[in-house]
C-alpha positions in Angstrom: 2.1 -15.5 23.7 -0.1 -16.9 21.2 0.5 -15.8 17.6 -2.9 -14.5 17.3 -3.0 -12.5 20.2 -1.3 -9.4 21.7 0.7 -8.9 24.8 -1.4 -8.3 28.0 -0.1 -4.9 28.3 -1.5 -3.8 24.9 -5.1 -5.1 25.9 -5.7 -2.3 28.4 -5.6 0.3 25.4 -7.5 -1.5 22.6 -7.1 -0.1 19.1 -9.8 1.6 17.4 -11.0 -1.2 15.3 -10.8 -3.7 18.3 -13.8 -6.2 18.1 -14.7 -5.8 14.4 -14.5 -8.7 12.4 -13.1 -8.8 8.8 -13.8 -11.6 6.2 -10.8 -11.0 3.8 -11.6 -12.8 0.5 -8.7 -10.8 -1.2 -5.5 -11.6 -2.9 -2.3 -10.2 -4.4 -1.9 -6.5 -3.4 -4.8 -4.1 -3.6 -7.4 -6.1 -1.5 -4.8 -7.6 0.9 -3.3 -4.1 1.4 -6.8 -2.8 2.3 -7.6 -5.6 4.9 -3.9 -5.2 6.4 -5.0 -1.4 7.1 -7.7 -2.5 9.0 -5.9 -5.2 10.8 -3.2 -2.4 11.8 -6.1 -0.6 13.3 -7.1 -3.7 15.5 -9.7 -5.7 13.5 -9.9 -9.3 13.7 -9.1 -9.8 9.9 -9.6 -13.6 8.6 -8.1 -14.1 5.4 -9.8 -17.2 3.8 -7.7 -19.0 1.4 -7.9 -22.1 -0.8 -6.2 -24.9 1.5 -3.7 -26.2 -1.0 -2.5 -23.1 -2.8 -3.6 -19.8 -0.9 -2.8 -16.5 -1.9 -0.8 -16.7 -5.1 1.8 -14.3 -3.6 2.8 -17.0 -1.2 4.3 -18.8 -4.0 6.0 -16.1 -6.2 8.5 -13.1 -5.9 11.1 -15.3 -4.5 14.1 -12.8 -4.0 17.7 -13.1 -4.5 19.3 -14.6 -1.4 16.1 -15.9 0.2 15.0 -19.5 0.6 12.5 -21.3 -1.7 10.0 -21.4 1.0 10.1 -17.7 2.2 6.8 -15.9 1.3 8.4 -12.2 1.5 6.0 -10.7 -1.3 3.0 -12.3 0.8 4.4 -11.0 4.0 4.5 -7.4 2.7 0.6 -7.2 2.9 -0.5 -9.7 5.2 0.6 -9.0 8.7 -1.5 -9.2 11.8 -4.3 -11.5 9.9 -5.6 -15.0 10.8 -6.0 -17.5 7.9 -8.5 -20.0 7.2 -8.3 -22.8 4.7 -11.7 -23.2 2.9 -12.5 -24.1 -0.7 -15.1 -22.1 -2.0 -16.3 -24.6 -4.7 -16.9 -27.4 -2.0 -20.6 -26.9 -0.8 -19.6 -27.6 2.8 -16.8 -25.5 2.9 -18.7 -22.7 1.2 -21.4 -23.1 4.0 -18.9 -22.3 6.6 -17.8 -19.1 4.6 -21.5 -18.2 4.4 -21.6 -18.7 8.4 -18.6 -16.6 8.6 -19.8 -13.8 6.5 -23.0 -13.9 8.4 -21.3 -12.8 11.7 -18.8 -10.3 9.9 -19.0 -6.6 10.3 -17.0 -6.3 6.8 -16.2 -8.5 4.0 -13.8 -7.4 1.3 -13.4 -9.2 -1.8 -11.3 -8.8 -5.1 -12.4 -11.5 -7.5 -13.5 -10.5 -11.1 -16.8 -8.8 -11.1 -19.6 -11.4 -10.8 -17.4 -14.1 -9.3 -18.4 -13.5 -5.6 -22.1 -13.7 -6.4 -21.8 -16.9 -8.2 -20.0 -18.4 -5.3 -23.0 -17.4 -3.2 -20.9 -14.4 -1.4 -22.1 -11.4 -3.3 -23.5 -8.2 -1.8 -27.1 -8.9 -2.2 -27.1 -12.3 -0.6 -24.9 -11.7 2.3 -26.6 -8.3 3.3 -30.1 -9.9 3.3 -28.9 -12.0 6.3 -26.7 -9.3 7.8 -28.2 -6.0 7.4 -25.3 -4.3 9.2 -22.7 -5.8 6.8 -20.2 -3.4 5.2 -19.3 -5.2 2.0 -16.2 -3.8 -0.2 -15.5 -5.0 -3.6 -12.0 -3.8 -5.1 -11.3 -4.5 -8.9 -9.5 -3.1 -11.7 -12.3 -1.0 -13.4 -15.0 -1.3 -10.9 -18.4 -3.4 -11.0 -20.1 -1.3 -13.7 -19.2 -0.1 -17.1 -17.5 -1.1 -20.3 -14.4 -2.4 -18.8 -16.0 -4.1 -15.8 -14.9 -7.5 -17.1 -11.3 -6.5 -18.3 -8.4 -8.1 -16.4 -6.1 -5.4 -14.6 -3.0 -5.3 -12.7 -1.1 -2.3 -11.5 0.9 -1.8 -14.8 -2.4 -1.8 -16.8 -3.9 0.7 -14.4 -0.6 3.1 -14.7 -1.0 3.1 -18.3 -5.1 4.0 -18.7 -4.8 6.3 -15.7 -2.2 8.6 -17.7 0.5 8.6 -14.8 2.9 6.8 -17.3 2.4 9.6 -19.8 4.0 12.1 -17.2 6.6 9.7 -15.8 9.8 9.7 -17.6 12.3 12.2 -19.6 10.8 14.1 -22.5 12.6 12.3 -25.3 11.9 8.9 -23.9 9.0 6.7 -23.8 6.4 6.6 -21.1 7.4 5.0 -18.0 5.8 3.0 -15.2 6.5 4.2 -11.5 8.8 1.6 -9.8 6.2 0.5 -7.3 2.6 -1.0 -7.5 1.0 2.4 -6.8 -2.4 1.9 -8.1 -2.9 -1.5 -6.0 -1.9 0.5 -2.8 -3.9 3.4 -3.3 -7.2 1.3 -4.3 -6.4 -0.6 -0.7 -6.2 2.7 0.8 -9.3 4.1 -0.6 -11.1 1.0 0.3 -10.0 1.0 4.0 -10.9 4.6 4.2 -14.3 4.2 2.9 -15.0 1.3 4.9 -14.0 3.0 8.2 -16.5 5.8 7.0 -19.2 3.4 6.5 -18.5 1.7 9.9 -19.1 5.1 11.4 -22.2 5.5 9.3 -23.6 2.3 10.6 -23.4 3.7 14.4 -26.2 6.1 13.5 -28.3 3.9 11.0 -27.5 0.6 12.0 -27.3 -0.4 8.3 -24.4 -1.4 6.2 -23.2 -0.3 2.8 -22.0 -1.6 -0.6 -18.8 -0.1 -1.4 -17.4 -0.4 -5.2 -13.7 0.5 -5.4 -12.1 0.8 -8.9 -8.1 0.8 -9.2 -8.6 3.0 -12.2 -10.8 5.8 -10.2 -8.3 5.3 -7.1 -5.3 6.4 -9.4 -7.2 9.4 -11.1 -8.1 10.4 -7.7 -4.5 10.5 -6.5 -3.6 12.3 -9.6 -6.2 14.9 -9.3 -4.1 17.6 -7.7 -1.9 17.5 -10.9 -4.7 17.6 -13.2 -5.7 21.0 -13.3 -3.9 21.8 -16.8 -5.9 18.9 -18.2 -9.3 19.6 -16.6 -9.1 23.3 -16.8 -6.9 24.3 -19.7 -7.6 21.1 -22.1 -3.8 20.3 -22.3 -1.9 17.3 -21.8 1.3 17.8 -19.2 4.4 16.6 -20.8 7.4 14.4 -19.4 9.8 16.2 -17.5 12.2 13.7 -15.9 12.9 14.7 -12.3 11.9 18.5 -13.1 9.0 20.2 -12.0 7.3 22.2 -14.8 6.4 25.0 -12.6 9.4 25.7 -10.6 13.1 26.0 -11.3 15.5 25.1 -10.0 14.0 21.6 -8.9 15.7 18.7 -10.1 18.1 16.1 -8.6 21.8 16.8 -9.0 24.9 14.9 -8.7 27.5 15.9 -6.3 31.2 15.5 -6.4 30.7 12.4 -4.1 28.6 10.7 -6.7 25.4 11.1 -5.0 22.1 12.7 -6.3 20.6 15.3 -4.2 16.9 16.2 -5.0 16.2 20.1 -4.4 13.2 22.3 -5.2 13.0 26.3 -4.8 9.3 26.3 -3.9 8.8 30.1 -4.7 10.6 33.3 -5.0 11.1 33.7 -1.1 13.5 30.5 -1.4 15.4 31.8 -4.4 17.8 34.0 -2.5 18.2 31.5 0.3 19.2 29.0 -2.7 21.6 31.4 -4.1 23.3 31.9 -0.7 23.6 28.1 -0.3 25.4 27.6 -3.7 27.4 31.0 -3.2 26.0 32.4 -6.3 24.5 35.8 -5.3 25.1 36.9 -8.7 22.4 34.9 -9.8 19.9 36.6 -7.6 20.8 39.7 -9.0 20.7 38.4 -12.6 17.2 39.7 -14.3 17.3 36.6 -16.2 16.3 34.7 -13.3 14.5 37.4 -11.1 11.2 35.7 -10.7 9.8 32.1 -10.8 8.3 33.1 -14.3 11.7 34.1 -15.4 13.7 31.1 -14.1 11.0 28.8 -15.7 11.6 30.7 -19.1 15.3 30.3 -18.8 15.0 26.6 -17.4 17.9 24.8 -19.4 20.4 27.8 -18.9 19.9 27.9 -15.0 19.5 23.9 -14.6 23.0 23.8 -16.3 24.6 26.5 -14.0 23.1 24.5 -10.8 24.2 21.3 -11.9 27.9 22.7 -12.5 27.7 23.9 -8.9 26.4 20.6 -7.2 29.3 19.0 -9.1 31.9 21.0 -7.3 31.3 20.2 -3.8 30.7 16.9 -1.8 27.4 15.4 -0.6 28.2 16.3 3.3 28.9 19.9 2.4 25.7 20.2 0.2 23.6 18.7 3.1 25.1 21.5 5.5 24.5 24.3 3.1 21.1 23.4 1.9 20.0 22.7 5.6 21.5 26.0 7.1 19.5 27.9 4.3 16.2 26.1 4.6 16.1 24.8 1.3 13.9 21.6 0.8 16.3 18.8 -0.2 17.0 15.0 0.3 19.8 12.6 -1.0 18.0 10.1 -3.5 18.3 6.9 -1.5 18.3 3.4 -2.8 15.6 1.3 -0.9 18.1 -0.4 1.5 19.1 3.4 2.3 15.5 4.6 2.7 14.5 1.9 4.9 17.7 2.4 7.2 17.1 6.2 7.2 17.8 7.9 10.7 14.4 9.3 10.5 12.5 6.2 9.6 14.6 4.4 12.4 13.5 7.0 14.9 9.9 6.4 13.8 10.2 2.9 14.3 8.4 2.4 11.1 10.2 -0.8 10.2 9.1 -3.9 12.3 11.1 -7.0 13.1 9.0 -10.1 13.2 9.8 -13.6 14.2 8.0 -15.7 11.4 7.4 -19.6 12.0 9.1 -20.7 8.8 11.3 -17.4 7.7 12.6 -16.8 11.2 13.4 -13.2 11.7 11.5 -10.9 9.0 11.3 -7.2 8.4 8.3 -5.5 7.1 7.1 -2.0 6.4 4.7 -0.8 9.1 1.7 1.2 9.4 2.7 4.9 8.8 0.9 6.4 11.8 1.7 6.7 15.5 -1.4 6.7 17.5 -1.2 7.6 21.2 2.7 7.0 20.8 2.1 3.3 19.9 4.3 2.1 17.1 4.8 -1.7 17.9 1.7 -3.8 18.2 1.7 -5.9 15.0 2.0 -9.7 14.5 3.5 -11.9 11.8 1.8 -12.9 8.6 -0.1 -16.2 8.9 0.5 -19.5 7.5 -1.9 -21.0 5.1 -5.0 -22.1 7.0 -3.1 -21.8 10.4 -6.0 -20.4 12.4 -8.9 -22.6 10.7 -9.8 -23.9 14.1 -9.3 -20.8 16.0 -11.6 -19.0 13.8 -14.3 -21.6 13.7 -14.1 -21.5 17.5 -13.9 -17.7 18.0 -16.4 -16.5 15.1 -18.9 -19.7 15.1 -18.5 -21.5 18.4 -17.8 -24.6 16.7 -15.2 -27.1 18.2 -16.9 -30.4 16.8 -14.2 -32.5 14.5 -15.3 -34.2 11.1 -16.7 -31.0 9.1 -15.4 -30.4 5.8 -13.8 -27.1 7.2 -11.8 -29.1 9.6 -10.7 -31.6 7.0 -9.5 -28.7 4.9 -7.7 -27.4 8.1 -5.7 -30.8 8.0 -4.9 -30.5 4.4 -3.5 -27.0 5.1 -1.4 -28.5 8.0 -0.2 -30.9 5.7 0.9 -28.6 3.2 2.3 -26.4 6.0 4.4 -28.9 7.6 5.9 -29.9 4.2 6.6 -25.9 3.6 8.6 -25.8 6.9 10.4 -29.1 6.0 11.2 -27.9 2.7 9.6 -30.9 0.9 
């Protein structure tokens, strides 16, 4: 089976975006995550990369125990795509990119604002020749406004969005979330808006321009917890692992040394929780009668609950909490999280065969459509599909173009990559 095609049995049930052409001009995380979601839905995503360097994540983020040529950080957001090697500053390669954009359904870019236009690949020039084009720009602060030219990576957006101000303990400095959340949610909102625009195109025949700001996306994610600021004009405080509106709601250490996160969501759960910890005297205590009372006496109750959890092993707590229908989970490490029995049942972690790294594991798409969980392909090598894309999208088989010369350079680089030179 080709690395650019799915098994024959899968072709009988095409994915929702099968046949949709996506020209991917993105790099790092936010843009590639967006186009990966489109690839997961069956789109033909062609990732355009500079022939000798490619996406910078191909060359950074080497993990302990991995080889110097493993592209693990890149692989996490680039499965099921094809790669073409073109130098956009070279006139002939740029012309090829323009031709690809002319037949694309979707173009996604995350250059700094203004760069795509300077390369001749901006919305206005491309849509003039391709009126049905869906064009999405993803940037730190959007294409307009006083911040449009500022550089932004995930930590910067976590800071400006306010999420750091509510993360961490009350007596400690603001803290970042331990994952690039603003990158990912910007990519998700990009994919969502692109698919919505595609649906609109079926009615109007016209494309749309989409401007995604990582700052906007992060604030949108925080919206459900913004009521205190928006309605009352108050800044939420840092509460560590506690919930400011519910008690008990925390992570408690067991006698086994694990931490278990629990939340007593409402007054109906309170009696069940008291049963689970064998402390029905707490249910009868007027100091803890209602959620309002428990919040008012947070420190006292949290101390009591913490001592109770220390008195029993993790396995017993799992049994007790489950029997009383209390929301709970052991605080997993990443290794434990990806090996969780529920995650294994859902087949979320995919085993792929990469031509350089050999067997690799990636987190798959978090949906199951018609029972299908398996149809994804390994991430591409740099420039791997240049000839295929020129043939499939543009009908070109002739040798000697600048693009094919770029392909040759990419092949040489890939061969060195495989040999470890």
